[in-house]
C-alpha positions as CSV (number, residue, x, y, z in Angstrom):
1,M,7.6,17.1,-14.7
2,I,6.4,20.3,-15.9
3,G,3.2,21.0,-13.6
4,L,1.5,24.3,-12.7
5,L,2.9,24.3,-8.9
6,A,6.0,22.9,-8.3
7,A,7.3,22.0,-4.5
8,V,10.6,21.5,-3.3
9,A,10.7,18.4,-1.0
10,L,13.7,19.2,1.3
11,A,14.9,17.6,5.5
12,T,13.5,20.9,7.2
13,D,9.7,22.1,8.2
14,L,10.2,24.9,6.0
15,Q,8.1,24.4,2.9
16,F,8.9,25.9,-0.8
17,A,7.7,26.4,-4.3
18,Y,8.1,27.5,-7.4
19,D,5.9,28.1,-10.7
20,A,7.3,25.5,-13.2
21,T,5.3,26.8,-16.3
22,L,5.6,30.4,-16.8
23,E,3.9,32.6,-19.3
24,A,5.9,35.0,-21.7
25,G,7.5,37.6,-19.4
26,E,6.1,36.1,-16.2
27,R,8.5,36.9,-13.9
28,P,9.8,33.0,-12.2
29,S,9.6,33.1,-8.4
30,F,10.7,31.0,-5.1
31,T,7.8,31.3,-1.9
32,V,8.7,29.8,1.3
33,T,6.3,29.4,4.3
34,A,7.6,28.4,7.6
35,P,5.6,26.6,10.9
36,V,6.5,28.6,13.4
37,P,8.0,32.5,13.9
38,V,10.9,33.8,12.2
39,A,13.0,36.7,12.7
40,E,14.5,37.2,9.7
41,L,13.9,35.3,6.6
42,Q,16.9,35.7,3.3
43,I,16.8,34.4,-0.5
44,V,19.4,34.4,-2.6
45,V,18.9,33.8,-6.0
46,E,21.5,32.3,-8.7
47,A,20.3,32.5,-12.6
48,G,22.1,33.3,-15.6
49,G,25.1,34.5,-14.0
50,Q,22.9,37.0,-12.0
51,T,22.2,37.2,-8.2
52,Y,19.0,38.4,-6.5
53,K,18.6,38.9,-2.9
54,H,15.7,39.8,-0.3
55,A,15.2,39.3,3.3
56,F,11.8,39.1,5.1
57,E,11.6,39.8,8.8
58,Q,9.4,38.8,11.6
59,V,8.0,36.4,9.4
60,S,4.5,35.3,10.5
61,P,4.0,31.2,10.5
62,G,1.9,29.6,7.6
63,R,1.9,32.6,5.6
64,P,3.6,32.1,2.1
65,Y,6.6,34.7,1.4
66,T,7.5,34.9,-2.1
67,F,10.3,36.8,-3.7
68,D,10.6,37.1,-8.0
69,W,13.3,37.6,-10.6
70,S,14.2,39.2,-13.8
71,A,12.4,36.7,-16.8
72,D,14.9,35.7,-19.3
73,P,13.0,33.1,-21.5
74,S,17.3,31.6,-21.9
75,V,17.2,31.0,-18.3
76,T,15.3,28.3,-17.0
77,T,17.0,27.3,-14.2
78,A,17.9,28.5,-11.3
79,A,20.5,28.3,-7.6
80,I,18.4,28.6,-4.4
81,Q,19.9,29.9,-0.8
82,I,17.8,30.3,2.0
83,L,19.0,31.6,5.4
84,C,16.2,31.1,7.9
85,A,17.2,32.7,11.5
86,F,13.9,31.7,13.9
87,A,12.3,33.6,16.6
88,D,13.8,30.9,19.4
89,G,17.5,31.2,18.0
90,N,17.8,28.2,15.8
91,E,19.0,28.9,12.4
92,E,19.0,26.9,9.1
93,E,21.0,27.0,6.0
94,I,19.1,25.5,2.6
95,S,20.0,24.9,-1.0
96,A,17.5,24.2,-3.8
97,K,18.2,24.1,-8.2
98,I,14.8,24.6,-9.3
99,Q,13.9,24.2,-13.1
100,Y,11.5,25.7,-14.7
101,S,9.9,27.0,-18.5
102,Y,8.4,30.1,-19.8
103,A,6.8,28.0,-22.9
104,A,3.3,25.7,-22.8
105,P,4.6,22.3,-20.8
106,L,4.8,19.2,-23.4
107,A,3.0,16.4,-22.4
108,V,4.1,12.9,-23.0
109,D,0.9,9.6,-23.3
110,L,2.7,6.9,-21.9
111,A,-0.6,4.8,-22.3
112,H,-0.1,4.6,-26.0
113,A,4.2,4.6,-25.7
114,S,5.5,1.1,-27.0
115,A,9.2,0.0,-27.5
116,D,10.4,-2.1,-30.1
117,R,13.2,-4.1,-29.1
118,A,13.8,-5.7,-32.8
119,A,14.7,-2.1,-34.0
120,A,16.5,-0.5,-31.0
121,R,13.4,2.3,-30.5
122,L,10.9,3.8,-28.5
123,R,7.6,5.5,-29.9
124,V,5.8,7.9,-28.1
125,P,3.3,10.4,-28.7
126,V,3.7,13.7,-27.5
127,S,1.3,17.3,-27.5
128,G,4.1,19.5,-29.4
129,P,7.2,20.6,-31.2
130,V,10.2,18.4,-30.2
131,E,13.7,20.1,-31.1
132,S,15.7,17.6,-29.1
133,A,15.8,14.7,-27.2
134,E,18.4,13.3,-24.1
135,I,17.8,9.3,-23.8
136,I,19.8,7.1,-21.1
137,A,19.4,3.1,-20.8
138,W,19.4,2.0,-17.1
139,G,20.6,-1.3,-16.5
140,P,20.5,-3.6,-12.9
141,R,21.3,-2.4,-10.0
142,K,20.8,1.1,-11.6
143,L,24.4,0.7,-13.5
144,E,24.0,3.7,-16.6
145,L,24.8,1.6,-20.0
146,A,24.3,4.5,-22.2
147,R,23.1,7.8,-23.2
148,A,22.4,9.5,-26.2
149,E,21.5,13.5,-27.2
150,V,19.2,13.0,-30.6
151,R,18.4,16.2,-32.6
152,V,14.6,15.1,-33.4
153,G,12.8,18.1,-35.1
154,A,9.3,16.4,-34.8
155,G,6.3,17.0,-32.4
156,P,2.9,17.1,-32.3
157,G,2.2,13.3,-33.0
158,T,4.9,9.9,-31.9
159,L,8.0,10.5,-32.0
160,D,10.2,7.7,-32.9
161,L,13.4,7.7,-30.8
162,P,16.8,5.6,-31.0
163,W,17.4,2.9,-27.5
164,P,20.8,3.8,-26.8
165,G,22.8,1.1,-24.9
166,D,22.6,-3.0,-24.8
167,V,18.6,-3.7,-25.3
168,A,18.6,-6.6,-23.7
169,E,20.0,-5.3,-20.4
170,T,18.1,-2.3,-20.2
171,V,15.5,-1.9,-17.8
172,L,14.5,1.8,-17.7
173,L,14.6,4.7,-20.6
174,E,15.1,8.7,-19.1
175,V,14.3,10.9,-21.4
176,T,14.2,14.4,-21.6
177,L,12.6,16.2,-24.4
178,R,13.1,19.7,-24.9
179,S,11.8,22.7,-27.5
180,G,13.4,25.8,-26.6
181,P,12.7,26.9,-22.7
182,S,10.1,24.0,-22.9
183,W,10.9,20.7,-21.1
184,T,9.5,17.7,-20.1
185,S,11.2,14.1,-18.8
186,F,9.7,10.5,-18.1
187,E,10.6,7.3,-17.5
188,Y,9.4,4.2,-19.5
189,S,10.1,0.6,-18.6
190,P,10.2,-2.2,-21.3
191,W,11.4,-4.4,-19.0
192,F,10.4,-7.7,-17.9
193,L,11.1,-11.2,-16.9
194,D,10.3,-15.0,-17.6
195,I,11.0,-16.7,-14.0
196,P,11.7,-20.3,-14.9
197,H,10.0,-22.5,-12.5
198,Q,9.0,-26.0,-12.0
199,D,5.2,-26.5,-12.6
200,V,3.0,-26.9,-9.9
201,L,1.0,-30.6,-10.3
202,F,-2.5,-29.3,-9.1
203,E,-5.2,-32.4,-8.5
204,S,-7.9,-33.1,-11.7
205,D,-10.1,-30.4,-11.5
206,R,-8.8,-28.5,-7.8
207,S,-6.7,-25.4,-7.1
208,A,-5.6,-26.3,-3.2
209,I,-1.9,-26.9,-2.9
210,L,-0.5,-30.0,-2.2
211,P,2.2,-30.4,0.4
212,A,4.9,-32.5,-1.7
213,E,4.3,-29.1,-4.5
214,T,5.5,-26.3,-2.4
215,P,9.5,-27.4,-2.8
216,K,8.8,-25.3,-6.4
217,L,7.4,-22.8,-5.0
218,E,10.1,-22.1,-2.3
219,D,12.9,-22.5,-5.5
220,T,10.5,-20.1,-7.3
221,L,10.3,-17.4,-3.9
222,A,14.5,-17.3,-3.9
223,R,14.5,-16.7,-7.8
224,L,12.0,-13.9,-6.9
225,R,14.0,-12.5,-4.1
226,E,17.3,-12.3,-6.5
227,V,14.9,-10.7,-9.4
228,L,14.5,-7.9,-6.2
229,D,18.0,-7.5,-5.3
230,K,19.0,-7.0,-8.8
231,Y,16.2,-4.6,-10.1
232,G,14.3,-3.5,-7.4
233,S,16.3,-0.4,-7.1
234,V,15.4,1.0,-10.7
235,V,11.6,-0.2,-11.0
236,P,9.3,-1.1,-9.0
237,V,9.0,-4.8,-9.6
238,Q,5.7,-6.5,-10.0
239,L,4.8,-10.2,-10.3
240,F,2.0,-11.2,-12.7
241,V,1.0,-14.8,-12.4
242,A,-1.0,-16.6,-15.3
243,G,-2.9,-19.9,-14.6
244,C,-3.4,-21.8,-18.0
245,T,-5.3,-24.9,-19.2
246,D,-5.2,-27.6,-21.7
247,T,-8.6,-28.3,-24.3
248,V,-9.9,-30.9,-22.4
249,G,-13.3,-30.0,-20.9
250,D,-15.1,-26.7,-20.7
251,S,-13.8,-24.1,-21.6
252,G,-16.0,-21.5,-19.2
253,H,-15.3,-24.4,-16.1
254,N,-11.4,-24.7,-17.4
255,L,-10.9,-20.4,-17.4
256,A,-12.6,-20.3,-13.7
257,L,-10.3,-23.2,-12.7
258,S,-7.2,-21.5,-14.2
259,R,-7.9,-18.3,-12.6
260,D,-8.3,-20.0,-9.0
261,R,-5.2,-21.7,-9.4
262,A,-2.9,-18.6,-10.3
263,R,-4.6,-16.7,-7.1
264,A,-3.4,-19.9,-4.6
265,I,0.0,-19.4,-5.9
266,A,0.0,-16.0,-5.6
267,T,-1.3,-16.4,-2.1
268,W,1.4,-18.9,-1.3
269,L,3.9,-16.0,-2.2
270,R,2.3,-13.9,-0.2
271,A,1.7,-15.7,2.8
272,Q,5.9,-16.9,2.6
273,G,6.6,-13.1,3.1
274,Y,6.9,-12.1,-0.9
275,D,5.7,-8.5,0.0
276,R,5.6,-6.8,-3.7
277,P,2.7,-6.1,-6.3
278,I,1.1,-9.6,-7.3
279,W,-1.3,-9.8,-10.2
280,Y,-2.9,-12.4,-11.7
281,H,-5.2,-13.7,-14.0
282,G,-6.7,-16.9,-15.6
283,F,-6.6,-17.4,-18.9
284,G,-7.8,-21.2,-19.4
285,E,-7.3,-22.5,-23.3
286,S,-7.1,-19.2,-24.3
287,F,-3.0,-18.7,-23.9
288,L,-1.7,-22.3,-25.2
289,A,2.2,-23.4,-25.1
290,V,1.7,-25.8,-27.6
291,P,-1.2,-25.2,-29.9
292,T,-3.8,-27.9,-29.7
293,G,-7.4,-28.6,-31.2
294,D,-10.2,-29.2,-28.7
295,A,-10.8,-31.9,-26.1
296,T,-7.0,-32.7,-26.3
297,D,-5.2,-33.5,-23.0
298,N,-1.4,-31.8,-22.9
299,P,0.7,-31.4,-20.1
300,A,2.7,-28.6,-21.6
301,N,-0.5,-26.6,-21.4
302,R,-1.9,-27.2,-17.9
303,R,1.0,-24.8,-16.6
304,A,1.7,-21.5,-15.0
305,V,3.5,-18.6,-16.2
306,Y,5.3,-16.1,-13.9
307,L,6.6,-12.9,-15.0
308,V,8.0,-9.9,-13.2
309,G,8.5,-6.6,-14.9
310,A,7.6,-2.5,-14.2
311,S,4.3,-2.4,-15.5
312,P,1.8,-5.3,-17.1
313,P,2.8,-7.7,-19.7
314,G,1.9,-7.4,-23.3
315,A,2.5,-8.3,-27.0
316,D,6.5,-7.5,-26.1
317,A,6.5,-10.0,-23.7
318,G,4.1,-12.6,-25.9
319,M,1.0,-12.3,-23.8
320,P,-2.2,-11.2,-24.5
321,A,-3.2,-8.3,-23.1
322,V,-5.3,-8.5,-20.5
323,N,-7.1,-7.3,-17.0
324,W,-5.0,-8.6,-13.9
325,T,-6.2,-9.0,-10.5
326,P,-4.4,-7.3,-8.0
327,L,-3.8,-9.6,-4.9
328,E,-5.4,-8.2,-2.1
């Protein structure tokens, strides 16, 4: 993403930073800070086919040393090579690649992004005009399913972008938007998965899990571990446990009971070693599997739903949008 200041994280004690967003005519620069005395610090920059070099001697610890080079709006990447001779005689050579922009950064409103699976489209609001987009669809185990580079010619407002590849297999969409030298990138995961399971049977008006029911949860736990193996390297997998009831009894009491049962299931899974984020919510009578009238005893509605995804499930998952409670 574009920011006012970007940091380069490398396996070294040296600290690096650069301005990722530049005003028109502003020179790009790269800053190095050493935690210990340095006898000589050399910086070599290759940008736009040009090479720029500079050397600092007797570098003081904790003091930032900045090197800049010629501004050229058509060049927005640079390869950096740092050669550092420490005062104690040790040497270090490091390479990095940076990307920057001369225009105001594009802002993406991911909170209002949406995916239309049927139409294979991604809709996302942006703050400025967008000329082109690169979209990569990633599948299970970080398998690249497809990529597309498309002309956009729209914005500010909501962009309607194509969804390349197999929609059903897509776990993550990686998008880079460009407008002249300005660019921004983001990731959006429309992925969710309904975990098949046998419903845990509770005693009437109780939320404690009976010992005879634990084999059902053990099977669910095994399925969750398979999900982590398949998708955990692509997105941050989160588990959402939804408790539901039929329409028999007081609706307020059913709401509390469904929440307690969802929390009991979540707590059991955590106690058995499932260490990824778990959220729970009680829907009571508001999320019926089989629509019925009031005071209808229907076992299909006395259920729990287990969904995994990178973000809270909503309409795409066939579930109302709610404020989920995290299991501490």
